[in-house]
C-alpha positions in Angstrom: 88.1 134.9 115.1 85.0 133.2 113.5 85.2 129.4 113.4 83.1 127.6 110.7 82.6 123.9 110.6 80.0 123.7 107.8 81.0 126.4 105.2 78.1 125.5 102.9 75.7 126.8 105.6 77.5 130.1 106.3 77.6 133.3 104.4 80.7 134.2 102.4 82.6 137.1 104.0 81.4 140.5 102.8 83.8 141.8 100.2 85.4 138.4 99.5 88.1 136.3 101.1 91.9 135.9 101.1 92.4 132.2 101.7 95.1 129.8 102.6 94.6 126.0 102.9 96.5 123.3 104.8 96.8 121.1 107.9 98.7 123.9 109.7 100.0 121.4 112.3 101.9 123.3 114.9 101.4 126.7 113.3 105.1 127.1 113.3 107.1 130.2 112.2 106.9 129.1 108.5 103.2 129.0 108.8 103.1 132.3 110.6 105.2 133.9 107.9 102.7 132.8 105.2 99.8 134.0 107.4 101.5 137.4 107.7 101.8 137.6 103.9 98.1 136.6 103.6 97.1 139.3 106.1 99.2 142.0 104.3 97.7 141.2 101.0 94.2 140.9 102.4 94.4 144.3 104.1 95.6 146.0 100.9 92.5 144.6 99.0 89.9 144.9 101.8 89.5 141.1 102.1 88.7 138.8 105.0 91.6 136.4 105.9 90.4 132.8 106.0 92.3 129.6 106.9 90.8 126.4 105.5 92.0 123.5 107.6 90.8 120.0 108.7 89.5 118.3 111.8 92.2 115.7 111.6 95.5 115.3 109.7 94.6 114.2 106.2 97.2 111.4 106.4 95.2 109.6 109.1 92.6 108.9 106.4 94.8 108.7 103.2 97.7 106.7 104.7 96.9 105.8 108.3 99.8 103.4 108.6 102.3 106.2 108.2 100.3 109.2 109.6 102.5 111.6 111.5 102.1 112.4 115.2 100.5 115.8 115.8 102.3 118.9 117.1 99.0 120.3 118.4 95.4 119.2 118.7 92.6 121.1 117.0 91.9 123.2 120.1 95.4 124.5 120.3 95.6 125.0 116.5 92.6 127.2 116.6 94.1 129.2 119.5 97.3 129.7 117.5 95.5 130.8 114.4 93.5 133.3 116.3 96.7 134.6 117.9 98.2 135.0 114.4 95.3 137.4 113.6 93.2 135.2 111.3 89.7 136.5 110.8 88.0 133.2 110.1 89.0 129.6 110.2 87.0 127.0 108.3 87.4 123.5 109.8 86.5 120.8 107.2 85.8 117.2 108.2 88.4 115.1 106.5 86.8 111.7 105.8 86.8 109.2 102.9 84.4 111.4 100.9 86.7 114.4 101.3 89.8 112.3 100.5 88.2 111.1 97.2 87.0 114.6 96.2 88.7 116.0 93.1 90.8 119.1 93.4 88.4 120.9 91.0 85.4 120.0 93.1 87.1 121.3 96.2 87.9 124.6 94.5 84.3 125.0 93.3 82.7 124.0 96.6 84.9 125.6 99.2 86.8 128.5 97.5 84.2 129.7 95.0 80.8 128.9 96.4 81.4 129.1 100.2 84.1 131.7 100.6 83.9 134.0 97.5 87.6 133.8 97.3 89.5 136.6 95.6 93.1 135.6 96.6 94.7 132.3 97.5 98.1 132.2 99.3 99.7 128.8 99.7 103.2 127.3 99.8 104.7 126.8 96.4 104.7 123.0 96.9 101.1 122.9 98.0 99.0 119.9 96.8 95.4 119.0 97.4 92.5 116.9 96.2 92.2 113.2 95.4 95.6 111.8 94.5 97.2 115.2 95.4 96.5 116.2 91.8 95.7 119.8 92.7 98.6 122.2 92.9 99.4 125.9 92.4 99.3 125.6 88.7 95.7 124.2 88.8 94.7 126.9 91.3 96.0 129.6 88.9 94.2 128.0 86.0 90.8 127.8 87.8 91.3 131.2 89.4 91.7 132.9 86.0 88.2 131.7 85.3 86.6 132.1 88.7 88.1 135.4 89.5 90.7 134.8 92.2 94.5 135.4 92.2 97.0 132.8 93.4 100.3 133.4 95.1 102.6 130.3 95.7 105.2 131.5 98.2 108.4 129.9 99.3 108.3 128.7 102.9 110.3 130.5 105.6 113.8 129.1 106.1 115.5 128.5 109.4 118.6 130.5 110.1 121.7 128.5 110.9 124.9 129.5 112.6 126.0 133.0 111.6 122.5 133.8 110.2 123.1 131.7 107.1 119.9 130.2 105.5 119.1 126.7 106.8 116.5 124.1 106.0 112.9 125.0 105.3 110.8 125.1 108.4 108.2 122.3 108.2 106.0 120.4 110.6 108.0 117.3 109.7 111.2 118.9 110.8 109.8 120.1 114.0 108.4 116.6 114.8 111.8 115.1 114.2 113.4 117.6 116.6 110.8 116.9 119.3 111.0 113.2 118.9 114.8 113.4 119.3 114.3 115.4 122.5 115.8 118.6 120.9 113.0 120.7 122.4 115.1 123.9 122.5 115.7 123.8 118.7 112.1 122.9 118.1 111.0 125.9 120.1 113.0 128.2 117.8 111.0 126.9 114.8 107.7 126.9 116.6 108.2 130.3 118.1 107.3 128.8 121.5 107.9 125.6 123.5 106.3 122.4 122.3 103.2 121.7 124.4 101.1 118.7 125.1 97.7 118.7 126.7 95.5 116.3 128.6 93.7 115.6 131.9 95.5 114.8 135.1 94.8 111.2 136.0 95.6 109.0 139.0 98.9 107.2 138.8 100.5 104.8 141.3 100.8 107.6 143.9 104.4 106.8 144.5 105.8 110.3 143.8 104.5 112.0 146.9 104.3 109.2 149.4 107.5 107.4 148.6 109.7 109.9 146.8 108.6 113.2 148.2 108.0 114.6 144.7 104.3 114.3 143.9 103.8 114.4 140.2 100.8 115.2 137.9 100.3 112.3 135.5 99.0 113.9 132.3 97.0 111.6 130.0 98.2 112.8 126.6 96.0 111.6 123.7 97.4 108.9 121.4 98.8 110.4 118.2 100.3 113.6 119.8 104.0 114.1 119.3 105.9 113.4 122.6 109.5 114.4 123.2 112.1 111.6 123.5 112.1 109.9 126.9 114.0 111.9 129.4 113.8 114.7 132.0 112.9 118.2 131.0 112.5 121.7 132.5 109.2 123.3 131.5 105.9 124.9 132.3 102.7 123.5 133.7 99.7 125.6 132.8 96.6 125.0 134.9 93.0 125.4 133.8 92.6 128.4 136.1 95.3 130.3 134.1 98.1 130.0 136.6 101.5 128.8 135.4 104.0 126.8 137.4 107.6 125.8 136.9 107.8 122.1 136.4 110.4 119.3 136.2 108.9 116.9 133.7 109.5 113.2 133.0 108.6 111.5 129.8 109.4 107.8 130.3 108.8 104.3 131.5 110.0 104.6 135.2 112.7 102.0 134.7 113.8 102.1 138.4 110.4 100.6 139.3 109.2 98.8 136.2 112.3 98.1 134.1 111.2 98.3 130.4 107.7 97.0 131.0 106.0 100.1 132.4 103.6 102.5 130.7 105.0 105.5 128.9 104.0 108.5 131.0 104.2 112.3 131.0 104.6 113.3 134.7 105.2 116.8 135.9 106.4 117.9 139.3 105.2 121.5 140.0 107.8 123.4 141.9 106.5 125.0 145.1 103.0 123.8 144.5 100.7 122.1 147.0 97.2 120.9 146.1 95.0 118.5 144.2 95.2 118.5 140.4 93.2 115.4 139.6 90.7 115.8 136.7 92.1 119.2 135.6 93.0 119.8 132.0 96.7 120.5 131.9 99.1 122.0 129.4 102.7 121.0 129.7 105.4 122.9 127.8 108.9 121.6 127.2 111.6 124.3 127.5 114.9 122.4 128.0 116.1 118.8 128.1 118.0 118.0 131.3 119.1 114.4 130.9 118.2 110.9 129.7 115.9 108.7 131.6 117.9 106.4 133.9 117.4 103.3 136.0 118.7 103.9 139.5 120.0 101.2 141.9 118.0 102.5 144.8 115.1 104.7 145.6 117.5 106.9 147.6 119.7 107.4 144.5 116.6 108.4 142.5 115.4 110.9 145.1 118.9 112.5 145.2 118.8 112.9 141.4 115.3 114.3 141.5 116.5 117.0 143.8 119.3 117.9 141.4 116.7 117.9 138.5 114.5 120.4 140.4 117.5 122.7 141.1 118.5 122.4 137.4 114.9 123.1 136.3 114.9 126.4 138.3 118.2 127.4 136.7 117.2 126.5 133.2 113.9 128.3 133.4 115.5 131.4 135.0 118.0 131.5 132.1 115.3 131.1 129.5 113.5 134.1 130.8 
C-alpha cells in the first residue's frame, strides 16, 4: 500500500481513482464492508482504490471539548487499511486551515486535481467541508461536471440475536462498548479484539517483588479509548513479533492507593521471564474477567491474581 501525506506533490494513479473519505477510526466491520464495495467497483473499472483520511480525528480541531477517544492510532489505522487491500492511503493534515476549507475546494483540490477521481464511495450520511456542508448530494452534483460517479451506501448493520438486523456499526458504538468494558461485543464489531499500544515504562516494581506477578506497565497515549477499569484476559504482542497470553489490569490499584492512584494499563505475561522496559507493546483485550476491587490484604490480592491467571488461560483457550 502506498501512503501519501502530501497529495499535491504526488502523481494521480494511472487510470484514475476509486476513492472513499473519512476518519476510519477503528476500521471496523462497517468500514471494511464499504472498502470491499469500493474494491469491487474499482476492479470492475480498472481503478486504483484510495482512502483519504486524516492525521488526527477532525473533532480534535473542530470541537476539541467533545472530541472522541480513538479506537486506534494512525499507525494501526494504516496497518488495518493495508490489510483490507487498499492500494493507496492519503493522509491529510487536519488543522484550522483544513477545517475552514469549503467542501467545494476540497473536492477540487483532493479528488479532482490530486487523485483524478472517477468514483467516490462513502456512507450515505457522509458530511465534509467547513460546517459539514458537503454531502453525497453535493458530491454527485460536482461529480457530474468533473467526471466522477458517486455511490452513497448504507452502513453495515450488526446482527442481533437470531440473526436479526441490529444497530448500524459505527465507531461511536464501538467506543461505547469498549468504555463499558464490553470488549467481547466490541470485538464482534471490530472483527478483532480492541488493542492499545505504547512503550513499557517503569512502574513501582511492586508486581514482581511483592506480589510475585511482575507486570508490564504500558504507557498508552492520552486520547486512546481504554476499556472500563477491571481485569481482562488478552494478548500482549511484543516488538519482536511474539505473542503472549496476558492477564491485564486497567485501573487505579485501589488496594495500595485507594482512589488516588494513576490510571494504569498493566499486563502480566503468562509463562514469560525477561525484561520488557522500553519495548513498544500492543495489548489486545479479549474477555473481561471482573471488576477492579480493593482487597483487605496483599495476601488476598495475590490469591485473586492467581485465580485471574487461571481464568485467563481458560478464556483464551475457549476463544481459540
